[in-house]
PyMOL Python script that loads the backbone (N, CA, C, O; Angstrom):
from pymol import cmd

cmd.read_pdbstr("""\
ATOM      1  N   MET A   1       0.845  -1.168   0.000  1.00  0.00           N
ATOM      2  CA  MET A   1       0.000   0.000   0.000  1.00  0.00           C
ATOM      3  C   MET A   1       0.893   1.235   0.000  1.00  0.00           C
ATOM      4  O   MET A   1       1.818   1.332   0.807  1.00  0.00           O
ATOM      5  N   THR A   2       0.630   2.155  -0.877  1.00  0.00           N
ATOM      6  CA  THR A   2       1.393   3.400  -0.946  1.00  0.00           C
ATOM      7  C   THR A   2       0.756   4.452  -0.043  1.00  0.00           C
ATOM      8  O   THR A   2      -0.342   4.260   0.480  1.00  0.00           O
ATOM      9  N   LYS A   3       1.459   5.557   0.127  1.00  0.00           N
ATOM     10  CA  LYS A   3       0.924   6.645   0.946  1.00  0.00           C
ATOM     11  C   LYS A   3      -0.357   7.199   0.331  1.00  0.00           C
ATOM     12  O   LYS A   3      -1.285   7.574   1.049  1.00  0.00           O
ATOM     13  N   LYS A   4      -0.405   7.251  -0.987  1.00  0.00           N
ATOM     14  CA  LYS A   4      -1.598   7.751  -1.673  1.00  0.00           C
ATOM     15  C   LYS A   4      -2.795   6.834  -1.408  1.00  0.00           C
ATOM     16  O   LYS A   4      -3.894   7.310  -1.125  1.00  0.00           O
ATOM     17  N   GLU A   5      -2.579   5.520  -1.501  1.00  0.00           N
ATOM     18  CA  GLU A   5      -3.661   4.560  -1.234  1.00  0.00           C
ATOM     19  C   GLU A   5      -4.111   4.639   0.223  1.00  0.00           C
ATOM     20  O   GLU A   5      -5.304   4.559   0.514  1.00  0.00           O
ATOM     21  N   LEU A   6      -3.156   4.796   1.132  1.00  0.00           N
ATOM     22  CA  LEU A   6      -3.480   4.934   2.549  1.00  0.00           C
ATOM     23  C   LEU A   6      -4.336   6.174   2.782  1.00  0.00           C
ATOM     24  O   LEU A   6      -5.307   6.133   3.537  1.00  0.00           O
ATOM     25  N   THR A   7      -3.975   7.268   2.134  1.00  0.00           N
ATOM     26  CA  THR A   7      -4.735   8.518   2.260  1.00  0.00           C
ATOM     27  C   THR A   7      -6.157   8.353   1.740  1.00  0.00           C
ATOM     28  O   THR A   7      -7.108   8.820   2.367  1.00  0.00           O
ATOM     29  N   GLU A   8      -6.301   7.693   0.603  1.00  0.00           N
ATOM     30  CA  GLU A   8      -7.633   7.491   0.025  1.00  0.00           C
ATOM     31  C   GLU A   8      -8.502   6.618   0.921  1.00  0.00           C
ATOM     32  O   GLU A   8      -9.677   6.922   1.130  1.00  0.00           O
ATOM     33  N   LYS A   9      -7.938   5.540   1.451  1.00  0.00           N
ATOM     34  CA  LYS A   9      -8.707   4.661   2.336  1.00  0.00           C
ATOM     35  C   LYS A   9      -9.096   5.374   3.623  1.00  0.00           C
ATOM     36  O   LYS A   9     -10.205   5.196   4.127  1.00  0.00           O
ATOM     37  N   LEU A  10      -8.176   6.185   4.157  1.00  0.00           N
ATOM     38  CA  LEU A  10      -8.474   6.944   5.373  1.00  0.00           C
ATOM     39  C   LEU A  10      -9.594   7.943   5.126  1.00  0.00           C
ATOM     40  O   LEU A  10     -10.480   8.095   5.967  1.00  0.00           O
ATOM     41  N   SER A  11      -9.567   8.619   3.996  1.00  0.00           N
ATOM     42  CA  SER A  11     -10.612   9.607   3.709  1.00  0.00           C
ATOM     43  C   SER A  11     -11.981   8.951   3.579  1.00  0.00           C
ATOM     44  O   SER A  11     -12.982   9.520   4.013  1.00  0.00           O
ATOM     45  N   LYS A  12     -12.035   7.752   2.982  1.00  0.00           N
ATOM     46  CA  LYS A  12     -13.309   7.039   2.847  1.00  0.00           C
ATOM     47  C   LYS A  12     -13.794   6.502   4.184  1.00  0.00           C
ATOM     48  O   LYS A  12     -14.980   6.594   4.499  1.00  0.00           O
ATOM     49  N   LYS A  13     -12.878   5.939   4.977  1.00  0.00           N
ATOM     50  CA  LYS A  13     -13.262   5.299   6.233  1.00  0.00           C
ATOM     51  C   LYS A  13     -13.716   6.312   7.287  1.00  0.00           C
ATOM     52  O   LYS A  13     -14.683   6.069   8.009  1.00  0.00           O
ATOM     53  N   VAL A  14     -13.026   7.428   7.371  1.00  0.00           N
ATOM     54  CA  VAL A  14     -13.312   8.402   8.413  1.00  0.00           C
ATOM     55  C   VAL A  14     -14.253   9.507   7.922  1.00  0.00           C
ATOM     56  O   VAL A  14     -14.865  10.206   8.729  1.00  0.00           O
ATOM     57  N   GLY A  15     -14.366   9.661   6.615  1.00  0.00           N
ATOM     58  CA  GLY A  15     -15.240  10.689   6.074  1.00  0.00           C
ATOM     59  C   GLY A  15     -14.573  12.044   5.959  1.00  0.00           C
ATOM     60  O   GLY A  15     -15.244  13.074   6.017  1.00  0.00           O
ATOM     61  N   LEU A  16     -13.257  12.056   5.798  1.00  0.00           N
ATOM     62  CA  LEU A  16     -12.516  13.297   5.614  1.00  0.00           C
ATOM     63  C   LEU A  16     -12.354  13.597   4.132  1.00  0.00           C
ATOM     64  O   LEU A  16     -12.536  12.723   3.284  1.00  0.00           O
ATOM     65  N   THR A  17     -12.014  14.832   3.835  1.00  0.00           N
ATOM     66  CA  THR A  17     -11.646  15.136   2.456  1.00  0.00           C
ATOM     67  C   THR A  17     -10.279  14.525   2.192  1.00  0.00           C
ATOM     68  O   THR A  17      -9.545  14.210   3.128  1.00  0.00           O
ATOM     69  N   LYS A  18      -9.937  14.358   0.923  1.00  0.00           N
ATOM     70  CA  LYS A  18      -8.639  13.770   0.603  1.00  0.00           C
ATOM     71  C   LYS A  18      -7.495  14.645   1.097  1.00  0.00           C
ATOM     72  O   LYS A  18      -6.463  14.134   1.532  1.00  0.00           O
ATOM     73  N   LYS A  19      -7.676  15.961   1.030  1.00  0.00           N
ATOM     74  CA  LYS A  19      -6.631  16.871   1.506  1.00  0.00           C
ATOM     75  C   LYS A  19      -6.449  16.744   3.016  1.00  0.00           C
ATOM     76  O   LYS A  19      -5.318  16.712   3.502  1.00  0.00           O
ATOM     77  N   ALA A  20      -7.550  16.671   3.762  1.00  0.00           N
ATOM     78  CA  ALA A  20      -7.460  16.536   5.217  1.00  0.00           C
ATOM     79  C   ALA A  20      -6.820  15.198   5.593  1.00  0.00           C
ATOM     80  O   ALA A  20      -6.017  15.132   6.524  1.00  0.00           O
ATOM     81  N   ALA A  21      -7.176  14.136   4.872  1.00  0.00           N
ATOM     82  CA  ALA A  21      -6.584  12.825   5.134  1.00  0.00           C
ATOM     83  C   ALA A  21      -5.097  12.842   4.810  1.00  0.00           C
ATOM     84  O   ALA A  21      -4.292  12.277   5.551  1.00  0.00           O
ATOM     85  N   PHE A  22      -4.728  13.494   3.695  1.00  0.00           N
ATOM     86  CA  PHE A  22      -3.319  13.601   3.308  1.00  0.00           C
ATOM     87  C   PHE A  22      -2.528  14.360   4.369  1.00  0.00           C
ATOM     88  O   PHE A  22      -1.424  13.953   4.733  1.00  0.00           O
ATOM     89  N   ASP A  23      -3.089  15.458   4.864  1.00  0.00           N
ATOM     90  CA  ASP A  23      -2.427  16.238   5.913  1.00  0.00           C
ATOM     91  C   ASP A  23      -2.283  15.426   7.198  1.00  0.00           C
ATOM     92  O   ASP A  23      -1.264  15.524   7.880  1.00  0.00           O
ATOM     93  N   SER A  24      -3.296  14.623   7.533  1.00  0.00           N
ATOM     94  CA  SER A  24      -3.243  13.786   8.739  1.00  0.00           C
ATOM     95  C   SER A  24      -2.140  12.741   8.635  1.00  0.00           C
ATOM     96  O   SER A  24      -1.353  12.559   9.564  1.00  0.00           O
ATOM     97  N   VAL A  25      -2.092  12.062   7.501  1.00  0.00           N
ATOM     98  CA  VAL A  25      -1.069  11.024   7.301  1.00  0.00           C
ATOM     99  C   VAL A  25       0.319  11.653   7.348  1.00  0.00           C
ATOM    100  O   VAL A  25       1.212  11.120   8.006  1.00  0.00           O
ATOM    101  N   ASN A  26       0.511  12.769   6.667  1.00  0.00           N
ATOM    102  CA  ASN A  26       1.816  13.436   6.674  1.00  0.00           C
ATOM    103  C   ASN A  26       2.189  13.919   8.068  1.00  0.00           C
ATOM    104  O   ASN A  26       3.361  13.870   8.443  1.00  0.00           O
ATOM    105  N   SER A  27       1.221  14.380   8.834  1.00  0.00           N
ATOM    106  CA  SER A  27       1.492  14.844  10.197  1.00  0.00           C
ATOM    107  C   SER A  27       1.964  13.696  11.083  1.00  0.00           C
ATOM    108  O   SER A  27       2.917  13.848  11.846  1.00  0.00           O
ATOM    109  N   VAL A  28       1.300  12.554  10.982  1.00  0.00           N
ATOM    110  CA  VAL A  28       1.688  11.395  11.798  1.00  0.00           C
ATOM    111  C   VAL A  28       3.100  10.943  11.440  1.00  0.00           C
ATOM    112  O   VAL A  28       3.931  10.728  12.322  1.00  0.00           O
ATOM    113  N   PHE A  29       3.366  10.800  10.146  1.00  0.00           N
ATOM    114  CA  PHE A  29       4.707  10.377   9.731  1.00  0.00           C
ATOM    115  C   PHE A  29       5.759  11.425  10.097  1.00  0.00           C
ATOM    116  O   PHE A  29       6.880  11.078  10.469  1.00  0.00           O
ATOM    117  N   GLY A  30       5.401  12.692   9.994  1.00  0.00           N
ATOM    118  CA  GLY A  30       6.327  13.763  10.367  1.00  0.00           C
ATOM    119  C   GLY A  30       6.672  13.727  11.849  1.00  0.00           C
ATOM    120  O   GLY A  30       7.826  13.926  12.228  1.00  0.00           O
ATOM    121  N   LEU A  31       5.672  13.473  12.682  1.00  0.00           N
ATOM    122  CA  LEU A  31       5.917  13.386  14.123  1.00  0.00           C
ATOM    123  C   LEU A  31       6.794  12.184  14.466  1.00  0.00           C
ATOM    124  O   LEU A  31       7.649  12.269  15.347  1.00  0.00           O
ATOM    125  N   ILE A  32       6.582  11.070  13.774  1.00  0.00           N
ATOM    126  CA  ILE A  32       7.428   9.894  14.004  1.00  0.00           C
ATOM    127  C   ILE A  32       8.862  10.205  13.604  1.00  0.00           C
ATOM    128  O   ILE A  32       9.795   9.880  14.339  1.00  0.00           O
ATOM    129  N   LYS A  33       9.050  10.838  12.435  1.00  0.00           N
ATOM    130  CA  LYS A  33      10.400  11.201  11.978  1.00  0.00           C
ATOM    131  C   LYS A  33      11.076  12.156  12.962  1.00  0.00           C
ATOM    132  O   LYS A  33      12.253  11.997  13.287  1.00  0.00           O
ATOM    133  N   GLU A  34      10.323  13.141  13.426  1.00  0.00           N
ATOM    134  CA  GLU A  34      10.863  14.129  14.362  1.00  0.00           C
ATOM    135  C   GLU A  34      11.316  13.466  15.657  1.00  0.00           C
ATOM    136  O   GLU A  34      12.392  13.771  16.170  1.00  0.00           O
ATOM    137  N   SER A  35      10.509  12.573  16.180  1.00  0.00           N
ATOM    138  CA  SER A  35      10.860  11.875  17.426  1.00  0.00           C
ATOM    139  C   SER A  35      12.095  11.008  17.234  1.00  0.00           C
ATOM    140  O   SER A  35      12.980  10.991  18.089  1.00  0.00           O
ATOM    141  N   LEU A  36      12.164  10.283  16.111  1.00  0.00           N
ATOM    142  CA  LEU A  36      13.323   9.434  15.859  1.00  0.00           C
ATOM    143  C   LEU A  36      14.591  10.254  15.668  1.00  0.00           C
ATOM    144  O   LEU A  36      15.667   9.839  16.099  1.00  0.00           O
ATOM    145  N   SER A  37      14.475  11.414  15.027  1.00  0.00           N
ATOM    146  CA  SER A  37      15.657  12.252  14.824  1.00  0.00           C
ATOM    147  C   SER A  37      16.207  12.778  16.147  1.00  0.00           C
ATOM    148  O   SER A  37      17.399  13.067  16.249  1.00  0.00           O
ATOM    149  N   LYS A  38      15.353  12.903  17.157  1.00  0.00           N
ATOM    150  CA  LYS A  38      15.787  13.306  18.498  1.00  0.00           C
ATOM    151  C   LYS A  38      16.334  12.125  19.291  1.00  0.00           C
ATOM    152  O   LYS A  38      16.913  12.313  20.361  1.00  0.00           O
ATOM    153  N   GLY A  39      16.156  10.906  18.774  1.00  0.00           N
ATOM    154  CA  GLY A  39      16.627   9.715  19.474  1.00  0.00           C
ATOM    155  C   GLY A  39      15.570   9.089  20.359  1.00  0.00           C
ATOM    156  O   GLY A  39      15.867   8.158  21.108  1.00  0.00           O
ATOM    157  N   ASP A  40      14.332   9.582  20.288  1.00  0.00           N
ATOM    158  CA  ASP A  40      13.247   9.039  21.107  1.00  0.00           C
ATOM    159  C   ASP A  40      12.660   7.783  20.474  1.00  0.00           C
ATOM    160  O   ASP A  40      12.786   7.556  19.270  1.00  0.00           O
ATOM    161  N   LYS A  41      12.027   6.989  21.294  1.00  0.00           N
ATOM    162  CA  LYS A  41      11.330   5.786  20.850  1.00  0.00           C
ATOM    163  C   LYS A  41       9.852   6.129  20.692  1.00  0.00           C
ATOM    164  O   LYS A  41       9.294   6.857  21.513  1.00  0.00           O
ATOM    165  N   VAL A  42       9.208   5.603  19.633  1.00  0.00           N
ATOM    166  CA  VAL A  42       7.786   5.833  19.401  1.00  0.00           C
ATOM    167  C   VAL A  42       7.074   4.490  19.556  1.00  0.00           C
ATOM    168  O   VAL A  42       7.306   3.565  18.778  1.00  0.00           O
ATOM    169  N   VAL A  43       6.210   4.388  20.559  1.00  0.00           N
ATOM    170  CA  VAL A  43       5.485   3.157  20.836  1.00  0.00           C
ATOM    171  C   VAL A  43       4.019   3.367  20.488  1.00  0.00           C
ATOM    172  O   VAL A  43       3.360   4.243  21.049  1.00  0.00           O
ATOM    173  N   ILE A  44       3.512   2.560  19.559  1.00  0.00           N
ATOM    174  CA  ILE A  44       2.102   2.599  19.192  1.00  0.00           C
ATOM    175  C   ILE A  44       1.512   1.277  19.671  1.00  0.00           C
ATOM    176  O   ILE A  44       1.711   0.237  19.044  1.00  0.00           O
ATOM    177  N   THR A  45       0.792   1.324  20.774  1.00  0.00           N
ATOM    178  CA  THR A  45       0.255   0.127  21.403  1.00  0.00           C
ATOM    179  C   THR A  45      -0.635  -0.638  20.431  1.00  0.00           C
ATOM    180  O   THR A  45      -1.511  -0.060  19.788  1.00  0.00           O
ATOM    181  N   GLY A  46      -0.402  -1.936  20.331  1.00  0.00           N
ATOM    182  CA  GLY A  46      -1.178  -2.783  19.437  1.00  0.00           C
ATOM    183  C   GLY A  46      -0.617  -2.831  18.028  1.00  0.00           C
ATOM    184  O   GLY A  46      -1.068  -3.639  17.216  1.00  0.00           O
ATOM    185  N   PHE A  47       0.366  -1.976  17.717  1.00  0.00           N
ATOM    186  CA  PHE A  47       0.949  -1.953  16.375  1.00  0.00           C
ATOM    187  C   PHE A  47       2.426  -2.278  16.411  1.00  0.00           C
ATOM    188  O   PHE A  47       2.857  -3.259  15.805  1.00  0.00           O
ATOM    189  N   GLY A  48       3.210  -1.476  17.107  1.00  0.00           N
ATOM    190  CA  GLY A  48       4.637  -1.736  17.166  1.00  0.00           C
ATOM    191  C   GLY A  48       5.423  -0.571  17.724  1.00  0.00           C
ATOM    192  O   GLY A  48       4.860   0.407  18.216  1.00  0.00           O
ATOM    193  N   THR A  49       6.746  -0.695  17.638  1.00  0.00           N
ATOM    194  CA  THR A  49       7.661   0.291  18.187  1.00  0.00           C
ATOM    195  C   THR A  49       8.668   0.715  17.132  1.00  0.00           C
ATOM    196  O   THR A  49       9.300  -0.122  16.488  1.00  0.00           O
ATOM    197  N   PHE A  50       8.808   2.022  16.961  1.00  0.00           N
ATOM    198  CA  PHE A  50       9.846   2.589  16.108  1.00  0.00           C
ATOM    199  C   PHE A  50      10.959   3.077  17.024  1.00  0.00           C
ATOM    200  O   PHE A  50      10.688   3.733  18.029  1.00  0.00           O
ATOM    201  N   GLU A  51      12.218   2.763  16.688  1.00  0.00           N
ATOM    202  CA  GLU A  51      13.330   3.208  17.509  1.00  0.00           C
ATOM    203  C   GLU A  51      14.585   3.381  16.663  1.00  0.00           C
ATOM    204  O   GLU A  51      14.666   2.886  15.539  1.00  0.00           O
ATOM    205  N   VAL A  52      15.555   4.089  17.218  1.00  0.00           N
ATOM    206  CA  VAL A  52      16.829   4.291  16.546  1.00  0.00           C
ATOM    207  C   VAL A  52      17.784   3.204  17.030  1.00  0.00           C
ATOM    208  O   VAL A  52      17.976   3.019  18.232  1.00  0.00           O
ATOM    209  N   ARG A  53      18.374   2.494  16.083  1.00  0.00           N
ATOM    210  CA  ARG A  53      19.330   1.436  16.410  1.00  0.00           C
ATOM    211  C   ARG A  53      20.724   1.878  15.980  1.00  0.00           C
ATOM    212  O   ARG A  53      20.879   2.602  14.996  1.00  0.00           O
ATOM    213  N   SER A  54      21.726   1.441  16.716  1.00  0.00           N
ATOM    214  CA  SER A  54      23.103   1.805  16.410  1.00  0.00           C
ATOM    215  C   SER A  54      23.864   0.597  15.881  1.00  0.00           C
ATOM    216  O   SER A  54      23.742  -0.512  16.401  1.00  0.00           O
ATOM    217  N   ARG A  55      24.639   0.831  14.852  1.00  0.00           N
ATOM    218  CA  ARG A  55      25.527  -0.198  14.316  1.00  0.00           C
ATOM    219  C   ARG A  55      26.944   0.160  14.731  1.00  0.00           C
ATOM    220  O   ARG A  55      27.357   1.314  14.619  1.00  0.00           O
ATOM    221  N   ALA A  56      27.677  -0.818  15.204  1.00  0.00           N
ATOM    222  CA  ALA A  56      29.042  -0.597  15.654  1.00  0.00           C
ATOM    223  C   ALA A  56      29.986  -0.504  14.453  1.00  0.00           C
ATOM    224  O   ALA A  56      29.669  -0.972  13.360  1.00  0.00           O
ATOM    225  N   THR A  57      31.142   0.104  14.678  1.00  0.00           N
ATOM    226  CA  THR A  57      32.190   0.146  13.663  1.00  0.00           C
ATOM    227  C   THR A  57      32.679  -1.279  13.432  1.00  0.00           C
ATOM    228  O   THR A  57      32.820  -2.058  14.375  1.00  0.00           O
ATOM    229  N   ARG A  58      32.935  -1.611  12.173  1.00  0.00           N
ATOM    230  CA  ARG A  58      33.363  -2.980  11.860  1.00  0.00           C
ATOM    231  C   ARG A  58      34.352  -2.964  10.710  1.00  0.00           C
ATOM    232  O   ARG A  58      34.507  -1.969  10.002  1.00  0.00           O
ATOM    233  N   LYS A  59      35.015  -4.096  10.549  1.00  0.00           N
ATOM    234  CA  LYS A  59      35.963  -4.244   9.451  1.00  0.00           C
ATOM    235  C   LYS A  59      35.258  -4.864   8.255  1.00  0.00           C
ATOM    236  O   LYS A  59      34.394  -5.728   8.405  1.00  0.00           O
ATOM    237  N   GLY A  60      35.634  -4.414   7.079  1.00  0.00           N
ATOM    238  CA  GLY A  60      35.074  -4.957   5.849  1.00  0.00           C
ATOM    239  C   GLY A  60      36.167  -5.091   4.814  1.00  0.00           C
ATOM    240  O   GLY A  60      37.334  -4.818   5.093  1.00  0.00           O
ATOM    241  N   ARG A  61      35.790  -5.514   3.615  1.00  0.00           N
ATOM    242  CA  ARG A  61      36.772  -5.665   2.535  1.00  0.00           C
ATOM    243  C   ARG A  61      36.292  -4.940   1.294  1.00  0.00           C
ATOM    244  O   ARG A  61      35.109  -4.979   0.959  1.00  0.00           O
ATOM    245  N   ASN A  62      37.205  -4.287   0.621  1.00  0.00           N
ATOM    246  CA  ASN A  62      36.912  -3.687  -0.661  1.00  0.00           C
ATOM    247  C   ASN A  62      36.882  -4.825  -1.680  1.00  0.00           C
ATOM    248  O   ASN A  62      37.902  -5.484  -1.881  1.00  0.00           O
ATOM    249  N   PRO A  63      35.742  -5.073  -2.329  1.00  0.00           N
ATOM    250  CA  PRO A  63      35.652  -6.220  -3.230  1.00  0.00           C
ATOM    251  C   PRO A  63      36.542  -6.097  -4.478  1.00  0.00           C
ATOM    252  O   PRO A  63      36.891  -7.110  -5.084  1.00  0.00           O
ATOM    253  N   GLN A  64      36.910  -4.876  -4.864  1.00  0.00           N
ATOM    254  CA  GLN A  64      37.753  -4.703  -6.049  1.00  0.00           C
ATOM    255  C   GLN A  64      39.223  -4.960  -5.763  1.00  0.00           C
ATOM    256  O   GLN A  64      39.923  -5.578  -6.565  1.00  0.00           O
ATOM    257  N   THR A  65      39.688  -4.475  -4.604  1.00  0.00           N
ATOM    258  CA  THR A  65      41.114  -4.598  -4.301  1.00  0.00           C
ATOM    259  C   THR A  65      41.419  -5.660  -3.255  1.00  0.00           C
ATOM    260  O   THR A  65      42.553  -6.134  -3.171  1.00  0.00           O
ATOM    261  N   GLY A  66      40.441  -6.035  -2.468  1.00  0.00           N
ATOM    262  CA  GLY A  66      40.659  -7.018  -1.410  1.00  0.00           C
ATOM    263  C   GLY A  66      41.229  -6.406  -0.146  1.00  0.00           C
ATOM    264  O   GLY A  66      41.459  -7.121   0.829  1.00  0.00           O
ATOM    265  N   ASP A  67      41.461  -5.106  -0.134  1.00  0.00           N
ATOM    266  CA  ASP A  67      42.002  -4.433   1.044  1.00  0.00           C
ATOM    267  C   ASP A  67      40.984  -4.414   2.173  1.00  0.00           C
ATOM    268  O   ASP A  67      39.778  -4.325   1.940  1.00  0.00           O
ATOM    269  N   THR A  68      41.488  -4.499   3.404  1.00  0.00           N
ATOM    270  CA  THR A  68      40.638  -4.386   4.579  1.00  0.00           C
ATOM    271  C   THR A  68      40.356  -2.907   4.824  1.00  0.00           C
ATOM    272  O   THR A  68      41.267  -2.080   4.804  1.00  0.00           O
ATOM    273  N   ILE A  69      39.088  -2.585   5.055  1.00  0.00           N
ATOM    274  CA  ILE A  69      38.711  -1.201   5.334  1.00  0.00           C
ATOM    275  C   ILE A  69      37.898  -1.142   6.618  1.00  0.00           C
ATOM    276  O   ILE A  69      37.337  -2.142   7.067  1.00  0.00           O
ATOM    277  N   GLN A  70      37.849   0.029   7.185  1.00  0.00           N
ATOM    278  CA  GLN A  70      37.078   0.259   8.408  1.00  0.00           C
ATOM    279  C   GLN A  70      35.731   0.857   7.999  1.00  0.00           C
ATOM    280  O   GLN A  70      35.697   1.913   7.367  1.00  0.00           O
ATOM    281  N   ILE A  71      34.631   0.204   8.347  1.00  0.00           N
ATOM    282  CA  ILE A  71      33.293   0.704   8.059  1.00  0.00           C
ATOM    283  C   ILE A  71      32.791   1.399   9.317  1.00  0.00           C
ATOM    284  O   ILE A  71      32.677   0.787  10.379  1.00  0.00           O
ATOM    285  N   ALA A  72      32.493   2.685   9.180  1.00  0.00           N
ATOM    286  CA  ALA A  72      32.098   3.495  10.333  1.00  0.00           C
ATOM    287  C   ALA A  72      30.748   3.054  10.885  1.00  0.00           C
ATOM    288  O   ALA A  72      29.867   2.622  10.142  1.00  0.00           O
ATOM    289  N   GLY A  73      30.605   3.171  12.185  1.00  0.00           N
ATOM    290  CA  GLY A  73      29.318   2.888  12.821  1.00  0.00           C
ATOM    291  C   GLY A  73      28.319   3.975  12.479  1.00  0.00           C
ATOM    292  O   GLY A  73      28.708   5.103  12.174  1.00  0.00           O
ATOM    293  N   HIS A  74      27.043   3.650  12.527  1.00  0.00           N
ATOM    294  CA  HIS A  74      26.011   4.635  12.215  1.00  0.00           C
ATOM    295  C   HIS A  74      24.701   4.238  12.882  1.00  0.00           C
ATOM    296  O   HIS A  74      24.551   3.138  13.414  1.00  0.00           O
ATOM    297  N   LYS A  75      23.772   5.162  12.832  1.00  0.00           N
ATOM    298  CA  LYS A  75      22.453   4.922  13.404  1.00  0.00           C
ATOM    299  C   LYS A  75      21.465   4.719  12.265  1.00  0.00           C
ATOM    300  O   LYS A  75      21.633   5.283  11.184  1.00  0.00           O
ATOM    301  N   LEU A  76      20.434   3.913  12.509  1.00  0.00           N
ATOM    302  CA  LEU A  76      19.404   3.692  11.511  1.00  0.00           C
ATOM    303  C   LEU A  76      18.080   3.432  12.208  1.00  0.00           C
ATOM    304  O   LEU A  76      18.056   2.972  13.350  1.00  0.00           O
ATOM    305  N   PRO A  77      16.967   3.727  11.521  1.00  0.00           N
ATOM    306  CA  PRO A  77      15.661   3.489  12.134  1.00  0.00           C
ATOM    307  C   PRO A  77      15.316   2.008  12.122  1.00  0.00           C
ATOM    308  O   PRO A  77      15.697   1.274  11.210  1.00  0.00           O
ATOM    309  N   GLY A  78      14.595   1.583  13.140  1.00  0.00           N
ATOM    310  CA  GLY A  78      14.163   0.191  13.221  1.00  0.00           C
ATOM    311  C   GLY A  78      12.715   0.107  13.672  1.00  0.00           C
ATOM    312  O   GLY A  78      12.200   1.011  14.331  1.00  0.00           O
ATOM    313  N   PHE A  79      12.075  -0.979  13.310  1.00  0.00           N
ATOM    314  CA  PHE A  79      10.682  -1.203  13.703  1.00  0.00           C
ATOM    315  C   PHE A  79      10.554  -2.605  14.244  1.00  0.00           C
ATOM    316  O   PHE A  79      11.067  -3.557  13.657  1.00  0.00           O
ATOM    317  N   THR A  80       9.864  -2.733  15.370  1.00  0.00           N
ATOM    318  CA  THR A  80       9.553  -4.029  15.952  1.00  0.00           C
ATOM    319  C   THR A  80       8.036  -4.133  16.040  1.00  0.00           C
ATOM    320  O   THR A  80       7.385  -3.294  16.661  1.00  0.00           O
ATOM    321  N   ALA A  81       7.481  -5.158  15.420  1.00  0.00           N
ATOM    322  CA  ALA A  81       6.034  -5.344  15.433  1.00  0.00           C
ATOM    323  C   ALA A  81       5.562  -5.746  16.825  1.00  0.00           C
ATOM    324  O   ALA A  81       6.244  -6.487  17.533  1.00  0.00           O
ATOM    325  N   GLY A  82       4.398  -5.256  17.205  1.00  0.00           N
ATOM    326  CA  GLY A  82       3.810  -5.593  18.492  1.00  0.00           C
ATOM    327  C   GLY A  82       3.132  -6.958  18.452  1.00  0.00           C
ATOM    328  O   GLY A  82       2.943  -7.531  17.379  1.00  0.00           O
ATOM    329  N   LYS A  83       2.768  -7.473  19.617  1.00  0.00           N
ATOM    330  CA  LYS A  83       2.143  -8.792  19.717  1.00  0.00           C
ATOM    331  C   LYS A  83       0.842  -8.876  18.929  1.00  0.00           C
ATOM    332  O   LYS A  83       0.586  -9.870  18.248  1.00  0.00           O
ATOM    333  N   THR A  84       0.024  -7.838  19.021  1.00  0.00           N
ATOM    334  CA  THR A  84      -1.267  -7.843  18.327  1.00  0.00           C
ATOM    335  C   THR A  84      -1.072  -7.934  16.816  1.00  0.00           C
ATOM    336  O   THR A  84      -1.770  -8.695  16.145  1.00  0.00           O
ATOM    337  N   LEU A  85      -0.134  -7.168  16.282  1.00  0.00           N
ATOM    338  CA  LEU A  85       0.145  -7.192  14.845  1.00  0.00           C
ATOM    339  C   LEU A  85       0.708  -8.535  14.416  1.00  0.00           C
ATOM    340  O   LEU A  85       0.356  -9.046  13.353  1.00  0.00           O
ATOM    341  N   LYS A  86       1.576  -9.108  15.230  1.00  0.00           N
ATOM    342  CA  LYS A  86       2.161 -10.418  14.903  1.00  0.00           C
ATOM    343  C   LYS A  86       1.077 -11.496  14.857  1.00  0.00           C
ATOM    344  O   LYS A  86       1.062 -12.336  13.957  1.00  0.00           O
ATOM    345  N   ARG A  87       0.166 -11.462  15.842  1.00  0.00           N
ATOM    346  CA  ARG A  87      -0.920 -12.462  15.857  1.00  0.00           C
ATOM    347  C   ARG A  87      -1.835 -12.290  14.661  1.00  0.00           C
ATOM    348  O   ARG A  87      -2.300 -13.286  14.106  1.00  0.00           O
ATOM    349  N   LEU A  88      -2.107 -11.079  14.250  1.00  0.00           N
ATOM    350  CA  LEU A  88      -2.984 -10.785  13.128  1.00  0.00           C
ATOM    351  C   LEU A  88      -2.412 -11.317  11.814  1.00  0.00           C
ATOM    352  O   LEU A  88      -3.153 -11.778  10.945  1.00  0.00           O
ATOM    353  N   ILE A  89      -1.104 -11.248  11.682  1.00  0.00           N
ATOM    354  CA  ILE A  89      -0.452 -11.673  10.435  1.00  0.00           C
ATOM    355  C   ILE A  89      -0.344 -13.194  10.343  1.00  0.00           C
ATOM    356  O   ILE A  89      -0.370 -13.745   9.242  1.00  0.00           O
ATOM    357  N   LYS A  90      -0.226 -13.874  11.472  1.00  0.00           N
ATOM    358  CA  LYS A  90      -0.090 -15.344  11.446  1.00  0.00           C
ATOM    359  C   LYS A  90      -1.224 -15.956  10.800  1.00  0.00           C
ATOM    360  O   LYS A  90      -1.283 -17.181  10.686  1.00  0.00           O
TER     361      LYS A  90
END
""", "prot")
cmd.dss("prot")
cmd.show_as("cartoon", "prot")
cmd.util.cbc("prot")
cmd.orient("prot")
């Protein structure tokens, strides 16, 4: 499902205009992005948890030359599905 499809379904289900539904969806995603950029965890009960995960610095190899290189550690967003969502998908 794309963001556009999500917006259309939300507008039909709740009875909003497409613009209002689009603004609502963008606001929710914007708030999640803002919280993650601050390093906060976002917990949506019954759905799941969004959090920032850290990757440690590690050694790797350049596939062209075979030289060992140092791959810098970094942060990335992660999602863990909640129990309710996991049961629904089974």
